[in-house]
N, C-alpha and C positions, 0 to 999 in steps of 0.2 A: 768497511761498513757493509753489513749484511742487508738483505731485503727487509727483514723485520726492523732493523735499526733505521733504515730509510723511511719506512712507514711511520715509525714513532716520531722521527724528526719532522716529517710533513704534518702529522697530526698536531705536534706541538707548535708549529709555526703558522698553522691555519686554524680555521674554526671547524675543520672536519674531524669526525671521529676516526678512531683507528681503523674501523671497518671501511669507512668511506675512503680513507687514505689508501688502504690496501687495494680497494677496487680501482682507484685512480692509477696506482702504480701498475696493477695488472693490465688495465686498459692501455696504458702507455706501452708496455712491453708487447702486448698483442698487436698494437698498431705498427710498431717498429718492425716486428717480425713479418707481418703481412706485407709491408712495403718492401722489405728486403727480398722476400720471396718472389715478388713480381719484378725485381731488378731495379727498383727505385732507390735513390739515395735519400736518407733522412737527414735534413740539415737543420740544426738548431743554432740560429745565429748567436754568436758570442760564446757558445758552449762547444760545439763541434759537429761532426757529421759521421753518420754510420753509412758505410759504403759496401755494397755487395761486390765480392771479388770472385771471379771464376778461376779455378785452378785446373789446369789440364791434367790428363792422365799421364802417368809416367812410371818410372821404376823407383822403388824405395829399397832400403836395405834394413833387414832386421838386425839391430845392434847386438843382440845376444848371439845369434847363430851366424851372422854375416850373409845369410841367404838373401838373394834379391827377389823381391815380390812386386807384382804389378799393383799400382795405386790407381784407383778409378778417378775420373774427373769429379770434381765436387765444387760446391759454392760455399764460401765462408763470408764473414763480415769483418770489416776493419773499422776502427774508429780514428778519425783525424781530429786532433785537438784544434779548437778555434782560438783565434788570437786573444780574445778577452780572457779565456780560461788560462791560456799559456802565460799571459802577463800577470794574472792573479796568483799564479803559482810561483812566479819568479820575483 
């Protein structure tokens, strides 16, 4: 499902227009990104959690040349599936 399909699905299931649905999806994404940037976990009970993960600096290998290069420290996000979503899928 793409973002446009998600916006359409939200508009179909609510009384919101597609423009309002797009604004709601964009606001949700911005709120999640802002929380993850500050190091906070975003927990949606029954759905799952977005968790910021710090990756330390290290060495990586270029698969094409085999050359070893330094990889800087970075922060990424992981999603942990909630129990309700997991049981809905199985």
